[in-house]
Each structure stands twice: as structure tokens, then as C-alpha cells.
N, C-alpha and C positions, 0 to 999 in steps of 0.2 A: 548713617553709614550701614548699620545693621539691617535696616529695612531694604536698602539697595542690594546688599549681598543676598538677603533672603529671596528677593524678587528674581535676582539673577540665577540663583540656584534652582528655583522653581522653573524658570524659563529653560534652563539647560536640561533639566529632567524631562520636561515636556518635549523638548526637541529630540532628545535621545530616544524616548519612547516612540515618538513618531517615526524616527529613522529605523528603529527596530521593526516596527510594523511594516514599513515600506520594503525592507529587506526580506522579511518573511514572505510577503506577497511576491516579491521578485523571484525568490527561490522556487515557489510553486508555479509561477508563470513560465519560468525557463524549463522546468521539468515537463509541464504540459505541452510545450513546444518542442520537446526532445533536445533542447539545447543543454546537454548535460555539463559540458565544460563551463558554460556561463552559470549554470546552477551551482556548481561547485565553488566558483569564484564568489558568487553572491553569498553562499552559505559561510564561507570562510570570513568574509567581511562581517556577516551577521554575528558570528562567534566573537570576533575581535571587538566589535562595537559593544556587545553585551558584556564581555569580560572587562573592558575598560570602564564600563559604567557600574557594574555590580560585583566585580571581583571574579575569581575562578571557582567560587562555591566550595572550596576545600574545607571550610570550617562549618558552615551552616547550610550549604546547598543553596540553590536558587532556581525557582521554577522557570524564570525567563531564560537563563542559561541552559537549563535542561531541555527546554523546547528548541533552542538554537542547536544544541548538540544532536537532537533527534532529526532536525531538518538537514544538518550536515551529513548525518548518517544516511538519510534517504538518498542524497546526492552521491555519496560514495558507493552505495549499493547499486545505483543506476549506472555508475561507471564501471561496475564489475569488481570493485575493490571490496570484496565481502569481508575480509579479515579486519580492515580498518573500520568498515561500517559496523561490524559486530561490536568492536571496542567502543564506538561512539554511542550505539544504542544502549549498551550496558552502562556507560557513563551517564547517559541521560537518566536511566532508571535510578542509579545511585544518587544523583543530584536531587531527584524528587524525594527519595527516601530520607536524605539528609535534612530536608526541610519539612519533615513530618507529612509528606504527601505520598507515602508508600502505598496506601490504599485508595489512591485517586484514579480517576479515569485516565489522566495524563500519564501516570506511571504504567498503568495497564497497557496503554497504547505503545509506549516505548518497549515494553516486554513483548507485545505482539509483533512489533516490527523486528525485534531481535530474533524471535523464533522464525519469522519468515526469511530473515537473512541467512540463518543457519540452514534452513531448508533449501534455499537457492544454492548455497555453497555446496551442500551435499549432492545436488543434482548436476554439478559441473562435470562435463564429459571428462573421462579419464581419472576421476577421483578413485583412490584406492578404497577397497572394501572396508577396511578397518576405520579409515578416516570418515567415510560416508556414514557408517554406523554411529560413530561418535557424534558427528554433526546432527544426525537425525535425533539422537537421544537428547542433545542439547536443545534442539528445536522443540521437542515435546515438553521438556521441562519449562522452557520460557513461555510457551503457549498455554500450558496448564496454569502456570503462575499468573499469566495475564488475565485469564478468565476468572481465577480466584480473586485477584485484586479488584477486578471490576465489580464482581458480585458483592464483595465486602466493602465497597466504597460507601461512605455515608450518604452519598447522593444517588445511589443505585435505584433505578426504576425502569419502567418499560422502554424508555428511550435508549437504554443500553443494548437492546436486542440486536440492532444492526452490527454493532461492534463485536458482540459475543458470537453472532452468527459468522462474521468474517473470520474470527479466530477458529471456529469450527471448520470453516472451509480450508484454511491453511493446515489445520491438523489432519484433515482428510488427505491433503496432498502429501503430508509427511507419512501417513499410513500407506498411501499408494507407493511411495518410494521405498518403503520398508517391506513391501510385498503383501500388504493386507488390503487387497482390492475390495473385498466385501465390506470391511470396516469403513473404508473410505467412502464407498457408495452409500452406506447407511448414514454416515455423518452428513453427507451432502443432501440426502433426501430429507433428513430431519431439519436441516437448515432451510431448505427450500419450502417445506411445509409451514414452518413457523413464520417465515418472512412473507409468504404469500398471504397468510392469514392477517398479518399486520397491514400489508399493503392494501388488502381489500377493505379493511376497516378504516384505515387512515392513509389514503393515497399520497398525501403530501408530507408524510412523516419523514424527517430528514434521514438520509442514509439508507433507507430500507430498499429502495429500488436498485441502488448500486450494489448493495450487499447481496440481494437476490440474483442480480445479473452475474456476479462473481461465482455464486454457487451453480447457476445454470451453465455458465461457460465451462467450468471445470467438470461438471457432470457429463456434459456433452463430449468434452475432450477425452475423458476416461472411457466413455462408451465407444467412441471412435477407435481408440487404441485397442479395445477388446473385440472389435469387429462389428459393433453396432447391430447385433443380431435382432434386437427388438425395434430397430429403425426409429429411435427416439432422438438421436444426436442432432439431426437437422432441426427438429422442433425446438429443442432446448437452446441451440445456437440462435435461432431466429428470435426467440423470446428475450434472450440476453442482449442481442443487438438492439432490439426495440427499446428496452429499458435504458440501456446505456446512451443511445442516441438522444432519447427524450430528456435525459438529465444532463448529459455532458457535451452534447453537440457532435457533429459528424467527424471532426478532426482530432478528437481526444485520443490519447494513446490507447486507452482501454477499448475504445470503439474500433480502432485500427487492429488491435490485437484480436478482437472477436471476428472481424472480417477476414483476417489472415487464417484463423482457425476454420472458418466456413469454407474458404478456398481449398484448404488441405482436405477437409471432409469431402468436398465435391470431387477432388482428385481421387480419393480413396474409393469413391463410388463409381469412378469412371466417367463422371460428368465433366470432361475436359473443357468444353465450350463455356459452361457456366462458371467453372473455376477461373477461366481466363477473364471473363467479364468482371468477376469480383476483384481480381487483382488489378485490373484497369481502373476500377472504382477506387481502390486504395491509392494508386498513383495519382489519380485526380485529386483526391482529398488531401494528400500530402504535398501535392504540387511538386513532384519530383519525377525524374526520368527513370527508366528501367535500371540504369547503371547505379543509381543512388538508392534504389528501393530497399535493398537488403539492410544497408546501414541505417536508413531512416526507421525501418520497422524494428530493428534490434534496439535502437534507442527508445522507441515508443513502448515496446513490450517490457523492457527492463526498468523503465522509469517509475512505473507504478505497481509492478507485479506483486500482489499479495500484501502490500503495505496498507496500513489503515490510517486514513486521515479523517479526523472528525469533520462532519459536514459543517459549513459555516452557519453561525447563528443568525436568525432573522430578526 
């Protein structure tokens, strides 16, 4: 009888872990397709399944539940619920800390995403000046802490560069929102230089191309906002698009985001015909009509903006 129960328990554990893995992939797939409502539903089921199997983590924490909370937070952020998303990212970090993983890459990721969430909340149109300043300060604290935890991780090595560079990219956006345009440009240039060096030495290094693309995209966006006097924005956008398409495919939200930015850049230059062609390309890739284009793009841009997702292991 004991052997039968033991075998049954092992089978149930294996089935639960398999289901958790399926739900994690489901959440990411829905986000990639801009199905935010479906992603939220899958994330909620993921948290329920994980909690039923491992408890709520209130006593000793749990890395599986922490990862589930992080995924749920990504979905809440994509839906525009920044307050709830911030609570969940913070909870994920606390759960990692409770199981002695405070200096892990996973905890650093949750803190990075928390900082990005505060940054996006601060950028919400109509935000009061004092609230904006408070959110930007919280963003800086979370992002600085994320970088510190990642560097102090026992497993820290050169493979952490894409994640650290991504954190610097978000910090640059925070500085930009806080009125420090020169500091933002400096951070992005440093990130671009280090990532280009790694990409040249190891073209297949996981996460490097997408991290470099994010830095290029934001550098171009800021240059465009400043008038692009050196006429570098178009080049940076083109490089970002090539990198993102090569890694993510032509319909990924980040690719669509870059194309949208290119169209706006062309508009600013007065190249209306070229901008129109780029927007038609976006519609073709998303397989939507003009009437649905704005909603589809909004979901695409919010689903992944500034969040860090570790590249899949090979």
C-alpha cells in the first residue's frame, strides 16, 4: 500500500509540474499574440495551480510561485493595471527572498520588471507631477537593486550582460522622464557599445541581440524626439528592426513596435508615402484592418515594453 501511495504521489507531482510548464508557455504565447485577456486568465490559473501544489509561500517562500506571480504581473502590466502589477512584481521578489534566493538572477528579474512597471506608470498621461516624481524614484530604486542583486548572484558571469544592459536601458528611460536627457543618452550609448562587442564575439549568445535592439530602439526614439539633428535615428531604427526580426520573427510585438516607431519617424521627416507603406506593412503582419490597427498595436507595445524575460535555455 505504501509503494502504491508513493507512486501515486510522484505521478501527481510530475503531472502538476507538467501542467505548470504548459501554463507558463501559454501565458507567454498569449502575450506574444497580444491576447492580453487570455494571458491574464492563463496567469491566474497558473497561480492557482502553483498555490494548490506548493502553498502560498507565506512561511518559506517558493521559487515556482514567485515565477508565477512574475508572469501574472507581466499580464497585469500589459492590461494597463500598473498598480496591481507592481504589487505582484514586489510579491515575486519577496517570495524569492523568503527562500534564500534574494541574490539570484530570478529575483533580479522581478525587481527589473518592478522598476519598468513604475516607469510606465509614471509615464501615464495626466499623471500629477508629485506622483510622477515618486514613481520615478521607486523605479530607480528597483532597477538599481536589480542590477546589484544580479552582480552579487553566486552564478554571475558574462552571460548576465544582456539582462544588466536591459536594466540600464530602462534606467535611461527613467532619466529621460526625469529630465536628464544627456544621462539617458550616455546610458544607452554605453549599453549599445558593450552589447555590440559581445554580439561581435558571440553572435549566438542568448539575449544579446534583443537587448541591443531595445537600446537602439530607445536611442532612436529619443533622438527623434530631440529633432534628430545628427540624422542617426533612421539608422538606429533599421538596426533594431533587423535584430528583432532575426530573433523574434516578423509578427512579434517588439517588431511591430519598432515598425510603428519607424513610421512616426518618417512622418516627422515629411516622408508621408514611406510612412504609409510601413503602416500598411504593419497591418499585413498583424492581419488586421485599419479600424483595428490602433487596438492591436497598443496591445503589442504594452505586452513586452521594457520587461525582461530570460532567453530560453538551449
